[in-house]
C-alpha positions in Angstrom: 15.2 151.2 -52.6 14.4 147.7 -53.4 10.8 146.4 -52.4 10.8 144.1 -49.4 8.0 141.8 -48.9 6.4 141.9 -45.5 6.7 138.4 -44.9 10.3 138.6 -44.9 11.0 136.8 -48.1 14.4 138.0 -48.9 17.5 136.5 -50.6 18.3 134.6 -47.5 15.3 133.1 -46.4 14.2 129.5 -46.8 11.8 128.8 -49.6 8.3 127.6 -48.5 7.4 124.1 -48.6 5.6 123.3 -52.0 3.2 120.4 -53.4 2.4 120.3 -57.0 0.6 117.6 -58.7 2.4 117.3 -62.2 0.0 114.7 -63.6 -2.6 112.1 -62.8 -3.6 109.2 -64.7 -5.4 106.1 -64.8 -2.9 103.3 -64.8 -5.2 100.1 -65.0 -9.1 99.9 -64.9 -11.1 97.1 -65.1 -15.0 96.9 -64.5 -16.7 93.6 -64.7 -20.4 92.8 -65.1 -20.3 88.9 -65.2 -24.3 88.1 -64.7 -25.6 90.9 -67.0 -28.5 90.9 -68.0 -29.8 89.0 -65.3 -28.1 90.8 -62.6 -29.8 94.3 -63.8 -33.3 93.2 -62.9 -34.7 95.5 -60.3 -34.5 94.1 -56.5 -35.5 95.3 -53.4 -32.4 93.7 -51.7 -29.3 96.2 -51.2 -26.2 94.6 -52.6 -23.2 93.9 -50.1 -20.4 96.0 -51.1 -16.7 95.2 -50.5 -14.2 98.1 -51.1 -10.5 97.9 -50.6 -8.0 100.7 -50.8 -4.2 100.4 -51.1 -1.9 103.4 -51.4 1.6 103.0 -52.8 4.6 105.4 -53.2 7.7 105.2 -55.5 10.3 108.1 -55.9 10.8 109.0 -59.3 13.4 112.0 -58.9 14.9 113.9 -56.0 11.6 115.7 -55.6 9.1 113.7 -57.6 7.0 110.9 -56.4 4.4 108.7 -58.1 1.5 108.1 -55.6 -0.8 105.2 -56.4 -4.3 104.6 -55.2 -5.6 101.4 -55.7 -9.5 100.8 -55.4 -10.9 97.3 -55.5 -14.8 96.9 -55.1 -17.2 94.2 -55.6 -21.1 94.3 -55.0 -22.9 91.0 -54.4 -26.5 89.9 -53.8 -27.7 86.6 -53.1 -24.2 84.8 -53.4 -23.7 86.2 -57.0 -21.7 89.0 -58.1 -23.1 92.1 -59.6 -20.5 93.9 -60.6 -16.4 94.2 -59.8 -14.0 97.0 -60.5 -10.3 97.4 -60.0 -8.8 101.0 -60.3 -5.2 102.0 -60.2 -5.3 105.7 -60.4 -2.0 107.5 -59.9 -0.7 111.0 -59.7 3.2 112.2 -59.9 3.8 115.0 -57.2 6.7 117.4 -56.8 7.2 117.9 -53.2 9.9 120.8 -52.4 11.4 122.3 -49.2 9.5 120.1 -47.0 11.2 118.6 -43.8 11.8 115.1 -43.8 9.8 114.1 -41.0 6.8 115.5 -43.0 7.2 113.5 -46.1 5.9 110.3 -45.4 2.4 111.7 -44.0 2.2 114.2 -47.2 2.7 110.9 -49.5 0.4 109.0 -47.8 -2.3 111.3 -46.6 -2.5 114.5 -48.5 -1.6 113.2 -52.1 -4.1 110.2 -52.0 -6.6 112.7 -50.7 -6.2 114.8 -53.8 -6.3 111.8 -56.0 -9.6 110.3 -54.4 -12.1 112.5 -55.9 -10.8 111.7 -59.4 -10.8 108.1 -58.6 -14.4 108.3 -57.4 -15.7 109.8 -60.2 -14.2 106.9 -62.3 -15.9 104.5 -60.2 -19.2 106.1 -60.3 -19.4 106.5 -63.8 -18.3 102.9 -64.7 -20.8 101.7 -62.4 -23.5 103.7 -64.0 -22.3 102.7 -67.5 -22.6 99.2 -66.3 -26.3 99.5 -65.6 -26.5 100.3 -62.1 -27.0 103.3 -60.0 -23.8 105.2 -59.6 -21.5 104.1 -56.7 -20.8 107.2 -54.9 -17.9 106.3 -52.4 -17.7 107.6 -48.9 -15.0 110.0 -48.2 -12.1 108.2 -46.9 -10.2 109.1 -43.8 -6.5 108.8 -45.1 -5.3 110.0 -41.6 -6.8 106.6 -39.8 -5.5 104.7 -42.7 -1.9 106.0 -42.3 -1.9 105.5 -38.7 -3.3 101.8 -39.1 -0.5 101.3 -41.6 2.3 102.7 -38.9 0.7 100.3 -36.3 0.7 97.2 -38.4 4.5 97.7 -39.3 5.3 98.3 -35.6 3.7 94.9 -34.7 5.5 93.1 -37.5 8.8 91.1 -36.0 11.7 92.7 -36.1 14.4 90.7 -37.4 18.0 91.0 -36.4 21.1 89.1 -37.4 22.9 87.1 -34.6 26.1 88.5 -33.5 
């Protein structure tokens, strides 16, 4: 008698959805400390931070996607740039057996969420190595970013060709 799994996985059952991170890597990174060593002097003033986040997706095979998490940041104090960074951190993800309606949220929310912790560490280390206290980026709400992107796309004018 063959062993049957209690969840009903048999020869005719559908395969469960799966997400696998095949590889992750730094595609591009830049850290600038333009006013060092003057900018490294202790100060009581908190620098003004500006961080921008962008996410991109590119299909590279039927089930494989490159997800790009781009972080751009700048710290300024008294009109002077203390430091600036640009990080493009990527991962290749294999997604199988996922319904098409769930594919975009998986690629734009879950994959960047998996990449963020590693990108955050790269930024913190670079800022620390630049002579500053490590910059610990707050967790990002990728669900809100995804919904904002959908709203922006819905507000863009739709062009149609005249009949």
